[in-house]
C-alpha positions as CSV (number, residue, x, y, z in Angstrom):
1,H,8.3,85.4,-145.9
2,G,7.4,86.4,-149.8
3,R,9.7,85.5,-153.0
4,S,10.1,89.1,-153.8
5,A,8.4,92.3,-152.4
6,R,5.4,92.3,-155.6
7,E,4.3,89.0,-153.9
8,V,3.9,90.8,-150.5
9,G,2.2,93.2,-151.8
10,I,0.0,91.5,-153.8
11,A,-0.8,89.4,-150.7
12,Y,-1.2,92.0,-148.3
13,C,-3.6,94.1,-150.3
14,Q,-5.5,91.0,-152.3
15,G,-5.3,88.3,-149.8
16,T,-6.4,89.7,-146.4
17,P,-9.3,91.7,-144.7
18,L,-7.7,94.9,-146.4
19,R,-8.8,93.6,-149.6
20,T,-12.2,94.3,-148.1
21,E,-11.4,97.9,-146.7
22,I,-10.3,98.6,-150.1
23,E,-12.9,98.1,-152.1
24,E,-15.4,99.3,-149.7
25,R,-14.2,102.6,-150.6
26,D,-13.8,101.9,-153.9
27,A,-13.7,99.1,-155.7
28,T,-12.1,101.0,-158.7
29,L,-8.6,101.2,-156.3
30,L,-7.6,98.0,-155.5
31,G,-5.3,97.8,-158.3
32,D,-3.4,100.9,-157.7
33,A,-3.2,100.2,-154.1
34,T,-1.5,97.4,-154.8
35,V,0.7,99.0,-156.8
36,K,1.7,101.6,-154.2
37,A,2.2,98.6,-151.6
38,V,4.8,96.7,-153.7
39,R,6.4,100.1,-154.7
40,A,6.4,101.2,-150.8
41,L,7.8,97.5,-149.7
42,T,10.2,97.5,-152.8
43,E,12.1,101.1,-151.8
44,R,12.1,99.5,-148.2
45,F,13.1,96.0,-148.5
46,G,14.7,95.8,-151.8
47,K,13.2,93.5,-154.4
48,N,14.2,90.0,-153.5
49,K,12.9,88.2,-150.4
50,P,11.5,90.6,-148.1
51,R,11.2,89.1,-144.2
52,G,8.9,90.3,-141.4
53,K,5.7,89.2,-140.2
54,I,2.5,90.7,-140.5
55,Q,-0.2,90.4,-137.3
56,A,-3.6,91.9,-136.9
57,H,-5.8,92.2,-133.8
58,V,-9.3,91.5,-134.3
59,V,-12.3,93.6,-132.2
60,K,-15.9,92.9,-131.9
61,A,-17.7,95.2,-130.1
62,I,-21.2,94.1,-128.8
63,K,-23.6,97.2,-128.0
């Protein structure tokens, strides 16, 4: 849980493997992606204390 939608958006875009995905496409877009994530989270959950869980499935394929 984050203290704000802003905190959650920053953590998600800049503190998870999503950061690498964004930077591999275009490193200059990290800030814009973060702003858009914060905006979307704020619209959905309001400014204060969004609640929820983050999950990931990591898959490794070996040929």
